[in-house]
C-alpha positions as CSV (number, residue, x, y, z in Angstrom):
1,M,-3.1,6.4,-3.4
2,S,-0.3,6.4,-5.9
3,T,2.8,8.3,-5.6
4,S,2.7,7.9,-9.4
5,I,0.1,10.7,-9.4
6,A,2.9,13.1,-8.7
7,D,5.1,11.8,-11.5
8,P,2.7,10.8,-14.4
9,A,4.7,11.6,-17.5
10,P,4.1,9.0,-20.3
11,L,6.4,6.0,-20.6
12,V,7.6,6.6,-24.1
13,I,9.5,3.3,-24.3
14,S,6.4,1.3,-23.4
15,P,4.0,-0.2,-26.0
16,E,1.2,1.0,-23.7
17,M,2.0,4.6,-24.2
18,A,1.3,6.6,-27.3
19,T,4.4,8.1,-28.8
20,G,5.2,11.8,-28.9
21,A,6.2,13.8,-32.0
22,G,9.9,13.3,-31.8
23,A,12.2,12.5,-28.9
24,G,15.4,13.7,-27.2
25,D,18.1,12.2,-25.1
26,I,18.9,13.1,-21.4
27,N,21.7,11.3,-19.7
28,G,21.3,8.4,-22.2
29,T,17.6,8.0,-21.5
30,T,15.1,8.5,-24.3
31,V,12.3,10.9,-23.3
32,A,9.3,12.4,-25.1
33,A,10.0,15.6,-26.8
34,T,6.3,16.4,-26.8
35,R,3.5,15.1,-24.6
36,A,1.2,12.5,-26.0
37,A,-2.0,11.0,-24.6
38,F,-1.7,8.2,-22.1
39,A,-2.7,4.7,-23.3
40,P,-6.4,3.8,-22.8
41,S,-7.4,1.7,-19.8
42,V,-6.5,-2.0,-20.2
43,W,-10.0,-2.8,-18.7
44,G,-12.2,-0.3,-20.6
45,D,-15.8,-0.8,-19.4
46,F,-15.3,-4.5,-18.5
47,F,-16.4,-4.1,-14.9
48,I,-19.5,-2.1,-15.9
49,T,-20.8,-4.9,-18.0
50,Y,-19.2,-7.9,-16.3
51,D,-21.7,-10.6,-15.2
52,P,-20.1,-12.8,-12.6
53,P,-20.6,-16.6,-12.9
54,L,-23.3,-18.1,-10.7
55,A,-22.0,-18.7,-7.2
56,Q,-21.9,-22.1,-5.6
57,R,-24.1,-20.8,-2.8
58,S,-26.2,-17.7,-2.3
59,E,-24.6,-14.7,-0.5
60,E,-27.3,-15.0,2.2
61,W,-26.4,-18.7,2.8
62,M,-22.6,-17.9,2.9
63,R,-23.1,-15.1,5.5
64,E,-25.3,-17.3,7.7
65,R,-22.7,-20.1,7.5
66,A,-19.9,-17.7,8.2
67,E,-21.6,-16.5,11.4
68,E,-21.9,-20.0,12.6
69,L,-18.2,-20.6,12.0
70,K,-17.1,-17.4,13.7
71,V,-18.6,-18.7,17.0
72,R,-16.4,-21.8,16.7
73,V,-13.3,-19.6,16.0
74,R,-13.9,-17.5,19.1
75,R,-13.7,-20.6,21.2
76,M,-10.2,-21.2,19.8
77,F,-8.8,-18.1,21.6
78,V,-9.0,-20.1,24.9
79,T,-5.6,-21.5,24.4
80,E,-3.2,-23.1,26.8
81,T,0.1,-21.7,25.5
82,V,1.4,-18.5,24.0
83,A,2.7,-20.5,21.1
84,S,-0.8,-21.7,20.1
85,A,-2.1,-18.1,20.5
86,V,0.7,-16.9,18.1
87,A,-0.2,-19.6,15.6
88,L,-3.9,-18.7,15.7
89,V,-3.4,-14.9,15.3
90,D,-0.9,-15.5,12.5
91,T,-3.2,-17.9,10.6
92,L,-6.2,-15.5,10.9
93,E,-4.1,-12.6,9.5
94,H,-2.8,-14.8,6.7
95,L,-6.3,-15.9,5.8
96,G,-7.7,-12.4,5.9
97,L,-10.0,-13.2,8.8
98,D,-8.5,-10.9,11.5
99,G,-11.0,-8.2,10.8
100,H,-13.8,-10.4,12.2
101,F,-11.9,-11.0,15.5
102,R,-10.3,-7.6,16.4
103,E,-11.2,-7.7,20.1
104,E,-10.1,-11.3,20.5
105,I,-6.8,-10.7,18.7
106,A,-6.1,-7.5,20.7
107,A,-6.6,-9.5,23.9
108,A,-4.4,-12.3,22.6
109,I,-1.6,-9.9,21.6
110,T,-1.7,-8.4,25.0
111,R,-1.4,-11.8,26.6
112,I,1.4,-12.8,24.3
113,H,3.3,-9.5,25.1
114,V,2.8,-9.9,28.9
115,A,3.9,-13.5,28.8
116,G,7.1,-12.6,26.9
117,Q,8.0,-10.0,29.6
118,K,7.5,-12.5,32.5
119,G,9.8,-15.3,31.4
120,P,13.1,-15.7,29.6
121,G,12.9,-15.1,25.9
122,F,9.6,-14.8,24.1
123,V,7.7,-18.0,24.0
124,G,5.4,-18.6,26.9
125,G,4.4,-22.0,28.2
126,G,8.0,-23.4,28.5
127,G,8.9,-26.7,27.0
128,S,10.2,-27.1,23.5
129,D,8.4,-24.0,22.3
130,V,11.1,-21.9,23.9
131,H,13.6,-23.2,21.3
132,D,11.2,-23.0,18.3
133,L,12.6,-20.3,16.0
134,G,9.4,-20.3,13.9
135,V,7.2,-19.5,16.9
136,A,9.7,-17.0,18.3
137,A,10.2,-15.1,15.1
138,T,6.4,-15.0,14.3
139,Q,5.8,-13.7,17.8
140,F,8.4,-11.0,17.4
141,R,6.9,-9.9,14.1
142,L,3.3,-9.9,15.3
143,L,4.1,-7.8,18.4
144,R,6.0,-5.2,16.5
145,Q,3.3,-5.1,13.8
146,H,0.8,-4.4,16.5
147,G,2.8,-1.5,17.8
148,L,4.5,-3.2,20.7
149,W,8.2,-2.9,21.4
150,V,10.1,-6.2,21.7
151,S,13.9,-6.8,21.9
152,T,15.9,-8.7,19.3
153,D,17.5,-10.7,22.1
154,V,15.2,-13.6,21.3
155,F,17.2,-14.3,18.2
156,N,20.4,-14.9,20.1
157,R,19.0,-18.2,21.4
158,F,19.3,-19.5,17.8
159,R,23.1,-19.0,17.4
160,D,25.8,-21.6,17.6
161,G,28.9,-21.6,19.7
162,E,30.6,-19.2,17.1
163,G,27.8,-16.7,17.2
164,S,26.4,-17.6,13.8
165,F,22.7,-18.4,13.3
166,S,21.9,-22.1,13.4
167,V,18.6,-23.5,12.0
168,N,17.8,-27.2,11.3
169,A,18.4,-28.1,7.7
170,G,15.2,-28.0,5.7
171,D,13.2,-26.0,8.3
172,T,11.5,-23.9,5.7
173,R,8.8,-22.6,8.2
174,A,11.4,-21.3,10.6
175,L,13.4,-19.6,7.9
176,L,10.4,-18.0,6.5
177,S,9.3,-16.7,9.9
178,M,12.8,-15.4,10.5
179,Y,12.9,-13.6,7.1
180,H,9.5,-12.0,7.6
181,A,10.4,-10.9,11.2
182,A,13.7,-9.4,10.1
183,H,11.8,-6.8,8.1
184,M,10.5,-5.3,11.3
185,A,13.8,-3.6,12.0
186,V,14.1,-0.1,13.5
187,P,16.9,2.4,13.5
188,G,19.7,1.6,15.9
189,D,23.0,-0.2,15.8
190,V,22.0,-3.3,17.8
191,D,18.5,-3.8,16.5
192,A,19.6,-3.2,12.9
193,L,22.7,-5.4,13.2
194,V,20.8,-8.4,14.6
195,L,17.9,-8.2,12.1
196,D,20.1,-7.4,9.1
197,E,22.1,-10.5,9.9
198,A,18.9,-12.5,10.3
199,R,17.5,-11.3,7.1
200,S,20.7,-12.0,5.1
201,F,21.1,-15.5,6.7
202,A,17.4,-16.5,6.0
203,R,17.5,-15.1,2.5
204,R,20.6,-17.0,1.5
205,R,19.2,-20.3,2.9
206,L,15.8,-19.8,1.3
207,Q,17.4,-18.9,-2.1
208,A,19.6,-22.0,-1.9
209,M,16.7,-24.2,-1.1
210,A,14.6,-22.8,-4.0
211,K,17.5,-23.1,-6.4
212,G,18.3,-26.6,-5.3
213,G,14.8,-27.8,-5.9
214,E,14.3,-28.8,-2.3
215,L,10.9,-27.2,-1.9
216,R,7.5,-28.7,-2.7
217,S,4.2,-26.9,-2.9
218,P,3.0,-24.9,-1.1
219,A,6.4,-24.1,0.5
220,A,7.9,-23.3,-2.9
221,E,5.3,-20.7,-3.7
222,Q,5.5,-19.2,-0.2
223,V,9.3,-18.8,-0.4
224,A,9.2,-17.3,-3.9
225,R,6.5,-14.8,-2.7
226,A,8.4,-13.9,0.5
227,L,11.7,-13.2,-1.4
228,D,9.8,-10.7,-3.5
229,H,7.4,-9.4,-0.8
230,P,8.1,-10.1,2.9
231,L,4.9,-10.1,4.9
232,P,5.3,-6.8,6.6
233,R,5.6,-5.1,3.2
234,F,2.9,-7.0,1.3
235,T,-0.8,-6.2,0.7
236,G,-2.9,-8.3,3.0
237,L,-5.6,-9.1,0.5
238,L,-3.2,-10.4,-2.1
239,E,-1.5,-12.6,0.6
240,T,-4.9,-14.0,1.5
241,M,-5.9,-14.8,-2.1
242,R,-2.7,-16.8,-2.5
243,Y,-2.6,-18.3,1.0
244,V,-6.1,-19.7,1.2
245,P,-5.4,-22.4,-1.5
246,E,-2.0,-23.0,0.1
247,Y,-3.5,-23.5,3.5
248,A,-5.7,-26.2,2.1
249,Q,-2.6,-28.2,1.4
250,E,-1.1,-27.9,4.8
251,E,-1.2,-30.9,7.1
252,T,-1.9,-28.7,10.2
253,R,-4.8,-26.9,8.6
254,D,-7.9,-26.4,10.6
255,A,-11.2,-27.3,8.8
256,T,-13.2,-24.5,10.4
257,L,-10.7,-21.8,9.6
258,L,-10.3,-23.1,6.0
259,E,-14.1,-23.1,5.4
260,L,-14.5,-19.6,6.9
261,A,-11.6,-18.3,4.8
262,R,-13.2,-19.6,1.7
263,L,-16.6,-18.1,2.5
264,N,-15.0,-14.8,3.5
265,S,-13.0,-14.6,0.3
266,N,-16.1,-15.2,-1.8
267,L,-18.1,-12.7,0.2
268,M,-15.4,-10.1,-0.2
269,R,-15.2,-10.7,-3.9
270,C,-19.0,-10.1,-4.2
271,L,-18.5,-6.8,-2.4
272,H,-15.5,-5.8,-4.4
273,L,-17.4,-6.4,-7.7
274,R,-20.4,-4.3,-6.5
275,E,-18.2,-1.4,-5.5
276,L,-16.0,-1.6,-8.6
277,K,-19.1,-1.6,-10.8
278,E,-20.5,1.5,-9.0
279,L,-17.1,3.3,-9.3
280,S,-16.7,2.3,-12.9
281,V,-20.1,3.8,-13.9
282,W,-19.3,6.9,-11.9
283,W,-15.9,7.3,-13.4
284,R,-17.0,6.7,-17.0
285,D,-19.5,9.5,-16.7
286,L,-17.0,11.8,-15.0
287,Y,-14.2,11.0,-17.4
288,D,-16.3,11.6,-20.5
289,T,-17.9,14.7,-19.0
290,V,-14.6,16.5,-18.2
291,N,-13.3,15.3,-21.6
292,L,-9.6,15.7,-20.8
293,K,-8.3,12.8,-22.8
294,Y,-4.7,13.7,-22.0
295,S,-5.2,12.3,-18.5
296,R,-5.0,8.7,-17.3
297,D,-8.1,6.5,-17.3
298,R,-7.2,4.2,-14.4
299,M,-10.2,3.6,-12.1
300,V,-9.7,-0.1,-11.9
301,E,-6.1,0.3,-10.8
302,I,-7.2,3.0,-8.4
303,Y,-9.8,0.7,-6.8
304,F,-7.2,-2.1,-6.6
305,W,-5.1,0.4,-4.6
306,S,-8.1,1.3,-2.5
307,C,-8.6,-2.3,-1.5
308,G,-5.0,-2.7,-0.5
309,M,-5.2,0.5,1.7
310,I,-8.6,-0.1,3.2
311,P,-9.3,-3.9,3.2
312,E,-12.0,-3.9,5.9
313,E,-15.4,-5.0,4.7
314,E,-17.3,-2.5,6.8
315,L,-15.3,0.5,5.4
316,S,-17.0,0.7,2.0
317,R,-17.6,4.4,2.4
318,A,-13.9,5.1,3.0
319,R,-12.9,3.0,0.0
320,L,-15.3,4.7,-2.4
321,M,-14.3,8.2,-1.1
322,F,-10.6,7.4,-1.5
323,A,-11.1,6.1,-5.0
324,K,-13.1,9.0,-6.2
325,A,-10.8,11.6,-4.7
326,F,-7.8,9.7,-6.2
327,G,-9.4,9.7,-9.7
328,I,-10.1,13.4,-9.6
329,V,-6.7,14.4,-8.3
330,S,-5.0,12.2,-10.9
331,I,-6.7,14.3,-13.6
332,L,-5.6,17.4,-11.8
333,D,-2.0,16.1,-11.6
334,D,-1.9,15.2,-15.3
335,T,-3.2,18.7,-16.1
336,Y,-0.3,20.3,-14.3
337,D,2.2,17.8,-15.6
338,V,1.5,17.2,-19.2
339,H,-0.9,19.8,-20.6
340,A,-1.5,23.2,-18.9
341,T,0.7,26.2,-19.6
342,A,2.4,27.9,-16.7
343,E,-0.2,30.6,-16.7
344,E,-3.1,28.1,-16.8
345,C,-1.5,26.3,-13.9
346,R,-1.4,29.6,-11.9
347,I,-5.0,30.4,-12.6
348,L,-6.1,26.8,-11.7
349,T,-4.2,27.0,-8.4
350,E,-5.9,30.3,-7.5
351,A,-9.3,28.9,-8.3
352,M,-8.7,25.9,-6.1
353,Q,-7.9,28.2,-3.2
354,R,-11.1,30.1,-3.7
355,W,-13.1,26.8,-3.8
356,D,-16.2,28.5,-5.1
357,E,-18.2,27.9,-8.3
358,S,-17.9,31.7,-9.1
359,A,-14.2,31.1,-9.8
360,V,-15.1,28.9,-12.8
361,S,-15.4,32.0,-15.1
362,V,-11.6,32.8,-14.8
363,L,-10.6,29.2,-15.8
364,P,-9.8,28.2,-19.4
365,E,-12.8,26.6,-21.0
366,Y,-11.4,23.1,-21.0
367,L,-10.8,23.1,-17.2
368,R,-14.2,24.4,-16.1
369,M,-16.0,21.1,-15.9
370,L,-13.1,19.5,-14.0
371,Y,-13.4,22.3,-11.4
372,I,-17.1,22.1,-11.1
373,I,-17.0,18.3,-10.7
374,T,-14.3,18.5,-8.1
375,L,-16.4,20.8,-5.9
376,S,-19.5,18.7,-6.4
377,T,-17.7,15.5,-5.5
378,F,-16.5,16.9,-2.3
379,Q,-20.0,18.2,-1.6
380,E,-21.1,14.6,-2.2
381,F,-18.6,13.4,0.4
382,E,-19.9,15.9,2.9
383,D,-23.5,14.9,2.3
384,L,-22.5,11.3,3.2
385,L,-21.2,12.4,6.6
386,E,-23.2,12.3,9.7
387,P,-23.8,15.6,11.5
388,H,-21.2,14.9,14.1
389,E,-18.7,14.0,11.3
390,K,-19.0,17.2,9.2
391,Y,-15.9,18.7,10.8
392,R,-13.8,16.2,8.8
393,M,-14.5,17.9,5.6
394,S,-12.4,21.0,6.4
395,Y,-9.3,18.7,6.8
396,A,-9.8,17.0,3.4
397,K,-10.6,20.2,1.6
398,K,-7.6,22.1,3.0
399,A,-5.4,19.1,2.0
400,Y,-6.8,19.2,-1.5
401,Q,-6.1,22.9,-1.8
402,L,-2.5,22.3,-0.6
403,Q,-2.2,19.6,-3.2
404,A,-2.8,22.1,-6.0
405,K,-0.1,24.3,-4.5
406,Y,2.3,21.5,-4.5
407,Y,1.6,20.8,-8.2
408,M,2.0,24.5,-8.9
409,Q,5.4,24.5,-7.3
410,E,6.5,21.6,-9.4
411,A,5.1,23.2,-12.6
412,Q,7.0,26.4,-11.7
413,W,10.2,24.5,-11.3
414,S,9.6,22.9,-14.7
415,S,8.8,26.2,-16.4
416,D,11.9,27.8,-14.9
417,K,14.0,24.8,-15.8
418,Y,15.1,24.8,-12.1
419,R,17.2,21.9,-10.9
420,P,16.3,21.3,-7.3
421,S,18.7,19.7,-4.8
422,F,17.9,16.2,-3.8
423,E,16.6,17.4,-0.5
424,E,14.4,20.0,-2.1
425,H,13.0,17.4,-4.5
426,E,12.4,14.9,-1.6
427,E,10.6,17.6,0.5
428,L,8.2,18.8,-2.2
429,C,7.6,15.6,-4.2
430,G,7.0,13.7,-1.0
431,K,4.0,16.0,-0.4
432,S,2.9,16.2,-4.0
433,C,2.6,12.5,-4.2
434,G,-0.9,12.9,-2.7
435,L,-0.7,10.5,0.2
436,I,-1.3,13.2,2.8
437,M,-4.5,14.4,1.2
438,L,-5.8,10.9,0.2
439,N,-5.1,9.6,3.7
440,L,-7.4,12.3,5.2
441,V,-10.1,11.6,2.6
442,A,-10.0,7.9,3.5
443,L,-10.1,8.7,7.2
444,M,-13.1,10.9,6.5
445,G,-15.0,7.8,5.4
446,Y,-14.3,5.9,8.6
447,G,-17.0,5.4,11.2
448,A,-17.1,6.5,14.8
449,N,-13.6,5.2,15.5
450,A,-12.1,8.1,13.5
451,T,-11.6,10.9,16.0
452,K,-10.6,14.6,15.6
453,E,-7.3,13.7,17.3
454,M,-6.6,11.4,14.3
455,F,-7.2,14.2,11.8
456,D,-5.0,16.6,13.7
457,W,-2.3,14.0,14.0
458,A,-2.3,13.1,10.3
459,S,-2.5,16.7,9.2
460,A,0.6,17.6,11.1
461,I,2.6,15.1,9.0
462,P,4.3,13.1,11.8
463,D,7.1,10.6,11.1
464,V,4.7,7.8,10.1
465,V,3.1,10.0,7.4
466,R,6.3,11.6,6.3
467,C,8.1,8.2,5.9
468,G,5.1,6.7,4.2
469,T,5.1,9.5,1.6
470,Q,8.8,9.2,1.1
471,I,8.7,5.4,0.6
472,G,6.2,5.9,-2.2
473,R,8.1,8.8,-3.7
474,F,11.4,6.9,-3.7
475,L,9.8,3.8,-5.3
476,N,8.2,5.9,-8.0
477,D,11.5,7.7,-8.7
478,I,13.3,4.4,-9.1
479,S,10.5,3.3,-11.5
480,S,10.7,6.5,-13.4
481,Y,14.4,6.1,-13.9
482,K,14.3,2.4,-14.9
483,L,11.4,2.9,-17.3
484,G,12.7,6.1,-18.9
485,K,10.0,8.5,-17.8
486,N,10.6,12.2,-17.8
487,K,8.4,14.9,-16.2
488,K,8.7,17.8,-18.6
489,D,12.0,19.3,-17.7
490,L,11.8,18.6,-14.0
491,H,14.4,16.1,-13.0
492,S,13.4,13.0,-11.1
493,G,14.8,12.2,-7.7
494,V,17.3,9.8,-9.2
495,E,18.5,12.4,-11.6
496,C,18.8,15.0,-8.8
497,Y,20.9,12.6,-6.8
498,M,23.1,11.7,-9.7
499,M,23.9,15.3,-10.6
500,E,24.3,16.4,-6.9
501,K,26.6,13.5,-5.9
502,G,28.3,12.9,-9.2
503,V,27.4,9.2,-9.4
504,T,25.9,6.9,-12.0
505,G,22.2,6.1,-12.2
506,E,22.8,2.6,-10.7
507,E,24.6,4.1,-7.8
508,A,21.8,6.7,-7.3
509,V,19.2,3.9,-7.4
510,A,21.1,1.9,-4.8
511,A,21.4,4.9,-2.5
512,I,17.7,5.7,-2.8
513,T,16.8,2.0,-2.2
514,T,18.8,2.3,1.1
515,M,16.9,5.5,2.0
516,T,13.6,3.6,1.3
517,E,14.7,0.9,3.8
518,D,15.6,3.6,6.3
519,R,12.1,5.1,6.0
520,W,10.5,1.7,6.6
521,R,12.5,1.3,9.8
522,T,11.7,4.8,11.0
523,M,8.0,4.3,10.3
524,T,8.1,1.0,12.2
525,M,9.7,2.6,15.2
526,A,7.2,5.5,15.1
527,C,4.3,3.1,15.2
528,M,5.6,1.6,18.3
529,E,6.3,4.9,20.0
530,M,3.0,6.7,19.2
531,D,-0.3,6.9,21.1
532,H,-1.9,3.5,20.4
533,A,-5.3,5.2,20.1
534,L,-4.0,6.7,16.8
535,L,-2.8,3.4,15.4
536,P,-5.8,3.0,13.0
537,V,-4.8,6.0,11.0
538,A,-1.1,5.0,11.1
539,Q,-2.2,1.6,9.7
540,L,-3.7,3.4,6.7
541,V,-0.2,4.9,5.9
542,V,1.5,1.5,6.4
543,N,-1.0,-0.1,4.1
544,I,-0.4,2.4,1.3
545,A,3.3,1.9,1.7
546,R,2.7,-1.8,1.3
547,S,0.6,-1.2,-1.8
548,N,3.4,1.0,-3.3
549,E,5.8,-1.9,-2.8
550,V,3.6,-4.1,-4.8
551,L,2.9,-1.7,-7.6
552,Y,6.5,-0.5,-8.1
553,I,8.3,-3.8,-7.5
554,H,11.3,-4.3,-9.8
555,G,10.9,-0.8,-11.2
556,R,7.4,-1.3,-12.8
557,D,4.6,1.3,-12.6
558,G,1.4,-0.5,-11.9
559,Y,-0.7,2.7,-12.1
560,T,0.5,4.4,-15.2
561,C,0.8,1.1,-17.0
562,G,-2.2,-1.0,-16.1
563,S,-0.9,-4.1,-17.8
564,H,1.8,-4.3,-15.1
565,V,-0.8,-5.3,-12.5
566,K,-3.5,-6.8,-14.7
567,D,-2.7,-10.3,-13.3
568,L,-3.1,-9.1,-9.8
569,V,-6.4,-7.3,-10.5
570,T,-7.6,-10.5,-12.1
571,M,-6.6,-12.6,-9.1
572,L,-8.2,-10.2,-6.6
573,F,-11.5,-9.5,-8.4
574,L,-12.1,-12.3,-10.8
575,D,-10.4,-15.6,-9.7
576,L,-12.7,-17.8,-7.8
577,I,-11.8,-19.7,-4.6
578,P,-14.0,-22.8,-4.5
579,L,-16.1,-23.3,-1.4
């Protein structure tokens, strides 16, 4: 899901965007005076016609071999120390293999947590491990990422007599572990103070090592990646695609894990290409049928997002539902944003609330096919559900209807030339970004582990969901400001903050960046405080926040401008990892 779907005005300064007829100036930023069509997809029909190169081994052989290796890996969980368990879980997650060993990892995490509570500090087993910053920091991060509270006291063991952090010179692994762990901070003076200090310390040291040419491969690549995307805020699949070749260079690599990771990456690539082809065919037919060329043609980027949010191999149904709903609501959003009149927006919103094909007659001719296909797609979703899953449809449909209302409110503000307060903008645009609805659609595609309690929880917009939407909204607002986007006459969040506080754009961006960090911390705390039976749906929200960090890094917009993430799409779906 993209928060960009709530702010899709064309990038008039980008060569990807078609130019409008004339331009104006608002606060020194050039914006389109009229709305032009979005640029075509950078991929076109590539994935419809793409014929992958012949694999080194058949898919059947790879699956059989992978099953043999999984048996060996399960034996590895019988470890003597907590430190070895930490290393195993961390490696499996880096390599994208954790989904195959959920029960074993859950048991290991419990053991690690219990051991940490029994003795001084974190690291179980005693000995030199107690004073290993790399192990202690990784353990801290893993436990918090799995929803378990752990104190920051562990880091005090790694201070010198003056209270400053002390790490052996050149210990890149320890510094990386510390830097990643520091991004699991939560609100609170003590927790934030310790981890902010740890983050600043590790970042300075890592930057100095990189600048001084002290790092060799693969450490150099890992440090560069971490400084852009610390692990708790990076998409797992992208980390895996980069880490598997790096792991092959590590002296401590395990041959079984490496072979299994290579097989798994190739099997996932086969699955991704099948799903992407199916979606591309479906989308091309839909996009041509609705014939609304003012809207974005971005199914490849949507599927890329879908894989980041729902990486598990067995959740194909959820990935496809998410991508299809995303595609349709993106057209709906573009209709409200860049094409429909205020009256047409009102009529369309009313039709969405009726949710009946009889309402099609009141719609403008050009919107009728979009309305019919929206209803038929949701009916297709319902047909895919088992009888005991049918109740899920009411949650997704209601959320989609609310989505239209949110778009209508934005359109009304635009039509009235209303300047919302920053708080008003945050409240509405956090909801209109689409995450709430798309999260429910994705959950609808889950199997038996998705419960009614999860739907009730997500629909109530708890702190995890609220913060997840705001993270995406803030990142998109910063991107909109830096790239010069304008949404009709509706001010962006950055503009609202500038005018309300009387500050410059750079100051507003800095303030909103701080708010984004605060939402990450609140979301982290909420995941540790919530009922752990609900963690699977919370993980969906965390994953989409991670995806937004990737797509909007450094102010880019990887959804509206497909070229911004073309290299990442290529790496995930097209680059081969040799067996």
